[in-house]
C-alpha positions as CSV (number, residue, x, y, z in Angstrom):
1,M,39.0,-15.6,-77.1
2,A,39.5,-19.0,-78.6
3,E,43.2,-18.6,-78.2
4,V,42.8,-17.9,-74.5
5,V,40.6,-21.0,-74.0
6,G,43.1,-23.2,-75.9
7,L,46.0,-21.9,-73.9
8,L,44.1,-22.4,-70.6
9,A,43.1,-25.9,-71.7
10,S,46.6,-26.8,-72.6
11,I,47.9,-25.6,-69.3
12,S,45.1,-27.4,-67.4
13,T,45.9,-30.7,-69.2
14,L,49.6,-30.3,-68.3
15,I,48.7,-29.6,-64.7
16,E,46.5,-32.8,-64.6
17,T,49.2,-34.9,-66.2
18,T,51.9,-33.6,-63.9
19,T,49.8,-34.2,-60.9
20,T,49.2,-37.8,-62.1
21,V,52.9,-38.4,-62.7
22,I,53.7,-37.1,-59.2
23,A,51.2,-39.4,-57.6
24,Y,52.6,-42.4,-59.6
25,V,56.1,-41.5,-58.6
26,D,55.2,-41.3,-55.0
27,A,53.5,-44.7,-55.1
28,V,56.6,-46.6,-56.2
29,K,58.2,-48.0,-53.0
30,K,61.7,-49.0,-54.1
31,A,62.6,-46.2,-56.4
32,P,66.1,-44.8,-56.9
33,P,67.2,-41.5,-55.3
34,E,66.4,-39.7,-58.6
35,R,62.7,-40.2,-57.7
36,A,62.8,-37.5,-55.0
37,G,64.6,-35.0,-57.2
38,F,62.2,-35.6,-60.0
39,A,59.2,-35.2,-57.7
40,R,60.6,-31.9,-56.4
41,Q,61.1,-30.6,-60.0
42,A,57.7,-31.7,-61.1
43,T,56.1,-30.1,-58.0
44,G,57.9,-26.8,-58.8
45,L,56.6,-27.0,-62.3
46,L,53.1,-27.6,-61.0
47,K,53.3,-24.4,-59.0
48,L,54.5,-22.3,-61.9
49,L,51.8,-23.7,-64.2
50,T,49.1,-23.0,-61.7
51,D,50.4,-19.4,-61.2
52,L,50.5,-18.9,-65.0
53,K,47.0,-20.3,-65.4
54,Y,45.6,-17.8,-62.8
55,D,47.6,-14.9,-64.3
56,I,46.1,-15.6,-67.7
57,E,42.6,-15.9,-66.2
58,E,43.0,-12.6,-64.3
59,A,44.7,-10.7,-67.1
60,K,42.8,-7.6,-68.2
61,S,43.9,-8.0,-71.7
62,H,44.9,-11.0,-73.8
63,T,46.8,-9.0,-76.4
64,G,50.3,-7.7,-76.7
65,P,53.7,-9.2,-76.6
66,W,53.2,-11.0,-73.3
67,F,50.2,-12.9,-74.5
68,T,51.7,-13.5,-78.0
69,G,54.7,-15.1,-76.3
70,L,52.5,-17.3,-74.2
71,L,50.7,-18.5,-77.4
72,G,54.1,-19.5,-78.7
73,L,54.6,-21.8,-75.7
74,Q,51.3,-23.5,-76.5
75,A,51.7,-23.9,-80.2
76,C,51.9,-27.4,-81.7
77,G,55.5,-28.5,-81.1
78,G,56.0,-25.7,-78.6
79,A,57.5,-26.0,-75.2
80,L,54.2,-26.9,-73.4
81,D,53.3,-29.4,-76.1
82,Q,56.7,-31.1,-75.8
83,L,56.5,-31.2,-72.1
84,R,53.0,-32.6,-72.2
85,G,54.3,-35.4,-74.4
86,H,57.2,-36.2,-72.0
87,M,54.8,-36.2,-69.0
88,E,52.2,-38.4,-70.8
89,R,54.9,-41.0,-71.7
90,L,56.1,-41.1,-68.1
91,A,52.5,-41.4,-66.8
92,Q,52.0,-44.3,-69.1
93,K,55.1,-46.1,-67.9
94,L,54.3,-45.4,-64.3
95,E,50.6,-46.1,-64.5
96,P,49.5,-48.9,-62.2
97,S,48.6,-52.1,-64.0
98,T,45.2,-53.7,-63.8
99,G,46.4,-57.2,-63.0
100,K,47.2,-58.0,-59.3
101,V,50.7,-59.5,-60.0
102,E,51.7,-56.7,-62.4
103,R,50.3,-54.0,-60.0
104,I,52.4,-55.4,-57.1
105,G,55.5,-55.6,-59.4
106,K,55.0,-52.1,-60.7
107,A,54.6,-50.7,-57.2
108,L,57.9,-52.2,-56.1
109,I,60.0,-51.8,-59.2
110,W,61.0,-48.4,-60.7
111,P,59.9,-48.7,-64.4
112,L,61.8,-45.7,-65.7
113,E,65.3,-45.5,-67.1
114,R,67.6,-42.7,-66.2
115,R,67.4,-41.4,-69.7
116,D,63.6,-41.0,-69.4
117,I,64.0,-38.9,-66.3
118,E,66.9,-36.8,-67.7
119,Q,65.0,-36.0,-70.9
120,T,61.9,-35.0,-69.0
121,L,63.9,-33.0,-66.4
122,A,65.6,-31.1,-69.1
123,Q,62.2,-30.2,-70.7
124,V,60.8,-29.3,-67.3
125,E,63.7,-26.9,-66.6
126,H,63.3,-25.4,-70.1
127,V,59.5,-24.8,-69.5
128,K,60.1,-23.6,-66.0
129,S,62.5,-20.9,-67.3
130,L,60.0,-19.8,-69.9
131,I,57.1,-19.6,-67.5
132,T,59.2,-17.8,-64.9
133,I,60.1,-15.2,-67.6
134,A,56.4,-14.9,-68.5
135,L,55.4,-14.5,-64.9
136,Q,57.9,-11.6,-64.5
137,R,56.3,-9.6,-67.3
138,D,55.1,-6.9,-64.9
139,E,58.7,-6.2,-63.8
140,L,60.0,-5.7,-67.4
């Protein structure tokens, strides 16, 4: 049972962080075209994470290969853990500043480098693939 709680907590944290990043990305006025692509990918990830969370909550059993595979995603250094790290770094870079001048500047200037976005998008795609496979367990 502790494993289920830990997995659900990990997914919930990632959902919250992803939601925060999407809100920060939407708040930047003069962002490059990559912003829209990133927001779309993050929103797709958010849907998959939400589906996965509810599938775990509604599962009749938390044993077997399906659940063992999910625990691997959540393990320290696993795909969910790596993605959470990427998203937290982006949230930190995108977080509005407390000072008035810095807040205005951050709202107008895109603070991310292309490399930041590319690394995070690669991790998002990796996790989305793994979650999609996990969600298709009934068909296998």
